[in-house]
Every structure is written in structure tokens, then in C-alpha cells.
N, C-alpha and C positions, 0 to 999 in steps of 0.2 A: 274307626279310622286307623289306617296303617301308618306307622312312623317310618319315614325314610331314614335309614342308618348307613353310615359309611361301611359297615361290615357287609352290607348287601353285595357291594361290588367285590369285596375281598373273598366272600364265599363263592361267588361266580368264577373269579379268577382261579380259586383252588380247584373247582370242578374241572376246568378245561386245561389245567396245567399238565404237561406230559410227565412231569416228575412228581406228581401228586402222591402224598402219603396219607394214611389215616389222620384225621384232623382233631386236635383238642382245642376246644373253645373254653377259655377260663375267664373269670371275673367275679366280682362280689355278687351276692344275692341281689335280685331285683334290678339288675342293669339291662335285662332283656335278652339273655342268652337263648333260652328256650324258644321264645317268640321269634327271634331272628332266624334261628335254624329251621323252625317249622315253616315260617313264611317262605324261606328260600326253597325248602323241599317242595312246597306246594306248586311253585312255578317252574322249578328246574328238574323235577323227577315225576315219573308217572305214579309212583307209590312210595310210601315211607314205612319202614318198620321202626316204631317208636317204643322204647322201653324206658320208663322212669323208675329207677331203682329205689327212689325214696318212697314212691307210692306202690310199687310192685316188688316188694322185698322178696317174695317167694321165687322170683325169676333169678335171683342171685345163685340159686342152687344149680342153674344150668352151667355155671362157671366153676363148679367144685371139681370137676374132672378134667377131661381133655378140652383145652380151649383153642384148639386149632380151628380154622374156618370150616374145614371139612366136617368136624364134629359139631360145631356150634350152629351153623346156618340152618340145617334141617330142624333142629330143636327150636331155634328162634322163629323160624317160619311157622312151625306148628303152634307155638305159644301165642304168636301175634295174629294168626289167621290171615296173614298177608303173603301172597305169592312173591317169592324172591327171584328177581332177574338182575344179575350184576350190572347190566347196562342201563337199567331204568329205575333201580331201587336204591334209596338211601337208607342205611342202617344208622339209627340215631340212639346212642346210649346217653341218657340224661341222668343228672345227679350221680355221676359215675363214682364219686368218692364213697358212696354207700355200697359199692361192689368193686373193691380194688382189683379183683382178678379180671374184671371186664376191661379195665384200663391196660392190664398186662396183655390181654388178648390182642390189643392193637398191634403189638409187635408181630404176631403171627399173621394177622391180616396183611401187614406190609410185606412180610417175607414170602407168604404162600398164596395170597390172593390179592395182589396189588390192583387188580381190575375192579375190586369192590369199592363202593363209596361208603366210607364209615366216618361218622363224627361222634365224638364224645364231649360232653359238657359237664362242668361241675363248679360249684360255688366255693367249696372248702378244700379244693385239691391241695393248696399250699399247706393248709393245716394238717391234713392227713399225711402229706409227704414229710412234714417236719416231725411228725410222731412216728415215722417209720412204718406206716400202715400199708404202704404199697411201694413198689419200685417203678419209677417213671421210665417209660420206654425211650430213653434218650437216643436220638438219631433215627428213630423208627417212625416218628410222627411229625406232622406240621403243627404249628400252634398259632392261635389268634387270641389276643386279649380284647375283651369288650369292656368299655368304660361307660359311665353315664353319658348321655348326650352332651356333646360339646356345644358351644354357642352357635356354630354354624348349623348343626343338626337341629337345634332349637329353632333357628330361623326357618329351616325347611318345614318343621312341624307347624310353625305359625303362619305358613303361607307366604313366607318372605324369601323365596328362593332367588328372585331377581335381586333383592337387596343384598343377599349373601354373595352373589356373583360380583356385584359392584364393589363390595368391601374388599374382596380378593384383588380386584383390579387396582383399587386405590392403594392397597398395601404395596403392590408391586411398583407403582408409579410414584408414590409419595405425594400425589396430587390432593389438594383440598377436596373434601368430600361434601357434596351438597346436601346429603341426607344424614349428616352427622347427628343432629339432635334426635331424629327418628331412631337411629341406631342406638343412641345412648339410652333412650326410653326402653327399648327392648332389652338392652344389656341390664338395666336396673331391674326389670322384671325377672330376668334370668337369675340374678343374685338371690331372689326369693323363691322362685320355682325350682331352680336347679335343673338337673338333667336326668333324674330317675324317671323312666318311661311312664309309670303310672301317674306321677305328679304332672308331667308334661301333658299327657293326654287330657287329664282333668282340666288343666289350665286352658289349653287351646279349644276345648269344647265348652268353655264359658264358666267354669267353676270359679268362685271367688276365693281369695287367699285363705280364709279359715278352712274351707273344704280341702284345699291343697295341703294346708298344714296338717290336717287330720290324716291324710294319706301318708305324708312324710313321717309323722309321729308313729304311725302304724309300722312303717318300715324300720324306723329306729328301734321300736319295741321288738320286732322280729330279730334284729341284730343282737339285741340284749339276750333274747332267748337262746340264740346260737352260742353266745358266750358261756351261758350256764349249762347248755346241753353238751357241748363238744369240748369242754375243759373240766379238769378236776375242780371240786369246790374251792380249794385254796387258790388255784390258778385263776379261776373265774372271778373271784373277788378282786384280784389284782388287775385282771384284764378290764373289768368294769371301772375300776378306779382310773386307769390310764385313759380309757375311752372318754370318761366324763371330764377328765382334765384337759383334753386337747382343745375344746372351745375356750376354756379359761386361759390356756397358754397363748392362744391367738388373740386374746383380748388384752394381753400385756403389751407394754410399750416395746419390750424386747421379745420377739417371738421365738427365740431359741428355747428348745425344750429344757425345762428345769424340773428335776425330780422333786424338789421341795414344794412345787405347786401341787403335787399329788398329796403329799403329807410331809410335815416338817422333818420327820425321821427317815424319809424314803431315800434309798440308795440305789445306784445303778444296777448292782448285781441282783437286787430284788425284783427289778422291773424289766430287765432285758428280755426275758422270755415272754412276758405278757405283751410287750410292745411288738415283738416279732410275731406273736400270734395274730394280733390285729393287722399287721402288714401282710401276713400270709393269707388272711381272710379277705384281703383287698379293701379293708375299711379305712386304712390310713396309708399315706405315702411318706417316705423319708426324703428330706432334702439335706444333704451333708454339706458341711463347710469345707471349702478348699483353701489351702494356704497360698496357692499361686494361681494367677489367671492365665495359665498357659495350657496348651494341649500337649499330651492327652490329659484332659482336665481330671479324669477319674483317678489318675496317678497321684494327685495332690489332695485327695479327699481325706479329711480328718474325722474318723467315724465316732469319736467321742463328742463331737459337736454337731448337732442336727436340729432341724425343725420338723414337726409333724403336721400334716395337713389331712383333713377329712376328705373322703372320696368324692363328696358332692357338696357344692357351695350352698345349694338349697337346703340340704340336710343340716349344714353348719348353722345357717341363719335360723333354722327351726330350733336347733338345740340351744342357741343363744337367745331365743325369744324375741327376735327382731321382726319388725314389720316395715312396710314401705317408707313410712315417715322417718324411721331410724336411719335409713340409708341416704337420706337427703343431706346435702352438704351443710345445711344450717342446723342439723339436729345435734343437740348437746349429748344425748344418750348415745347416738350413733357414732360420735367422734371417737369414742373409746374402742369401738368394734370395727370401724370401716377398714382400717389398714389391714387387719388380719383377714377379714372377709375377702377383700380384693386380692390379697396375696394368694389365698386359698383358691379363688377363682382362676388366677393366672396359672397356678400349679396344675389345676385340673385341665386347663386347655393344653398346656405343654405335654402333660402325660398322655392325653388322648391323641396328640400329634406324634407320639413316639419319641419325644425328646426327654432326655434325662437331665433334670435341673439340679444344680448345686447352688450354694451361695458363697460369697467371698467375705471374709472378715479378717481384721487385724487386731493386734494387742491395743492399738490406740482407739479402738471402737469404731473405726471406719467399717462400713458394711454395705455390700451391694446385694440387693434382694435375691437375684438369680444370676447364675452364670451357666451358659449352655454351650456345648460344642456343636456347631452347625457345619454341615458338609461344605468344605471349601472355604470356610470363613474363620476357622480357629475358635478360640474361647471368647464368646460374645457376652458382655455384661448386659443385664436387663434391670433397669430401675423401675419400680412400680410406685405410682402415686395414685391415691384414691380420688384426688381432685385435679384441679388445674395448676396448682402450685408445684412447679417442677425444679425448684432449687435443690441441688444435690451435691454436697461437698464430697461425699464418699465416692460418687461416680467419677468426679474429677481426679480423686486420688488414684483410682483404678486406672484411669486413662494414662496418667503420668507414669505409673509403674509398668504398664504392660502394652500400651499403645495398640489397642485392638483396632481392627480395620473399620469397625462400625460399633456404635453404641445404640441400644434400643431403650427408649424411654416411653413407658406406658402410662397414660393418664387420660383424663377426660378431654384433653386438647385434640384438635384435628390433626390429620396427617401432615407431615412436613419433614424436611431434611435440612439441617443447618449445622455447620462446623463439625461434621462427622457424627452428629446425633440424629438418629432416625426417630421421629415422633410418631408413635403408634397409639391410636385410641384404644382404650381397653376392650372395646367390642371386636377388635381385630387380633386379639392375643392368639386365637386359634390358627392364625396364618403363619405364625413363627415356626420355621422348620419344615413346612409343607412345600412340596414342589408342585 
């Protein structure tokens, strides 16, 4: 089964763009970069020259000398056994972090052979860049980020494309949605399955949750292996400690990241680099506090105060050991975890939509879960509720202080609009910020 992804259209738009540059596709491991590019190549090109530098380490030697297209292309053509025609062939460098000079070569493709179609992909590009292992060809490449499947893509995979279209229309109109309960059931499934392609495929092909959990645990183990493989022993120990603490942080009543949750003696200066490593690897996302609810919202970010979220909500619920019953409103066990799980879900949807979320807080402990700057709308507060109880004093404090044009309240309630508050069901979080 082929998964329909939003990046499919983005790759096609890149191909036909008159200002096209070599393309870098980045994202965490196991989010579908290789599969998406190869599927695109299969229907958009007559042939593809595919080099996986992780599996074909010997081919890195091709880049030891002259890395201009004139020197590289005949060697790549001979090594791959694929005839190269710039009009009909895609050159795809995969796991490019294992061959830094291949990434540098993109600069020369842009300058000397702009007619060539070249894509590079890598899972740990941010980590390699942070360690100074290569120079990124700034201004010489286009870039696309690939995330786990968002909820809309999950609906597509589940054969619910018509439902997905109706959700978008209801979000735009604020009209009550007749298929609300059906959409909520699928949303609750997504909290467990998440958006990692292998897990989604297993789910839609009929696998039960234990089998899906086994896949997710295998992916989590692969991430742990990366932490020990690509960091020093001292750093990897701290990276592992941070990674294991994030689900615990999200199970607290206050989701703000606290170093003491890692260890009672932990201090910021000890863990800043390990946190940045996880972020560079695409495994976590930052959400910084802002002191003001005004635009430009980024100008008011307080980088000493932040929350951390896992890249995928299904992976989070796996790491927390949750099952379907734990996420039901009546579950005592789940009540401790639901708030953090749902926030992580919303963060994942916003990031996949290209929105940069912050949160707002004050000394008096008022806090709004997310604040986003949307085009033409200013700094918009988003209150997230895991259930239908939508009482929110902090949201009212924000409104009185900054008078936003609209307030978004995400919960299990149906669509609606009343007194400047737009009620958005949690299953429509992916609609925020999309045109």
C-alpha cells in the first residue's frame, strides 16, 4: 500500500519550478524520506540514480577529489549502471550525512548544472552540522522538512479522504459537524498509532495495537542506538537521560521542562548540548515561553523557559505505556497523562503545518498552552483541553491583556464560534495555519 503524503505535491512543485535548486529533504529517521523521494522518482522520471551512503560507503570516495558535476556525473553513472540524461533522470543522494562532501557538491550542481534534478536526504544532518562535520550550502539549495504523518494524512491512509475534506470545510465555516463522533474515534486511534509510516501501514492493514506497539518500540530502540553511535559516551549518557525524561515531563501537571526531573542535581549548563542534539536529530521540538502576546511573537521568546515534545504522539504513548483504555475520559491512570499527550498531539499537528508554536505564561501562573502567529491574524492564543470541560481562566487573562482578533479553543467539543472564541475539535488541529 502506498501512503499519500503532503510532500508528494511539494516534490512535484519543486520539479516544475523555474527557479528550482538542488533539494535537501530532512527529518528524523523513519518518517518516510527515502520512500517518498523514490515513489516520486518512479512516476516523475524515467530513471533514478540512487546512492545510499550509509549502505554504499565506498562510493564516498567519488567525492574525495573534484566534486563539480562535470567530474562527478560520469563516475556516478558508471558506479550506478544507470544512463544519465539531465532531462529525465533524478540523482538521489540518501543518508548524505555519511558523506559530507556530497552535500557540498550540491553547491556546484546549482552553479554549474542547474538543469540537473538532484535531491539529497539525511536523518542526522542537524547533528552533523552542529558538530562542524560539513558546511551547509546556504542559498544554493531548496529544503523540505518531512514530519510523521499528521492527522489528515492518517485519515487519507485510513481511506477517510472524504471525511478529511469535510473536516476542512467545517473548520472554515464553524458549522456543527455531523460526523463528529466518528472523527473523534479516529483521533483517539491516532493518539496510539501516531504518524510514523511503518506503524500507520501496519494499523491500516489490520494489525492490532500490540503489533503496532512492537513496531514503535523498534523505532524507539533505533533512536537509542543513534544516540550511542553518533555521540561520545559521556554525551550519549546525558542524551539518553533527557530523552527518557521527556515523557515524564509531559506527565507532570506543569509541562514546563525542569532539569530536576532528569536528576536532582541536574543543571542547565550540563544538559543544554544533549537537548540540542535531540532537537537537531528531529526527535524533540522546543516550545518557548513568550512574555507578550503580540507580534512579532518570536521577539518576546524567553529561551530559559520551554517545553519539550516528542516528534510523534504514537511514540510518546508507547514510551508512556498507554493503551486505548488509558485515554478514555473515565480512566484514572490516563488522567495523569492525557493533558501532555494531547498537547504533544497538537504540537505535532502545528509543526507539520509549518506553524511555529510558543506558549504564554506569567508570574501569577496564568498560562496559555500555545500562541501562534498566523498570517494576517496576529498572535493567536490556543487553549488545549483533553476533554469537553473548557473552563479557562488563563485564556480570559490573555484576552484582557492583548485583545486578540480570535481565540482558538481545542477540545472534544464540536465546531462553533461564540464571543470571539472559535471552538475547534481536536481532530481539526491540523487545519490551523493551513490555507
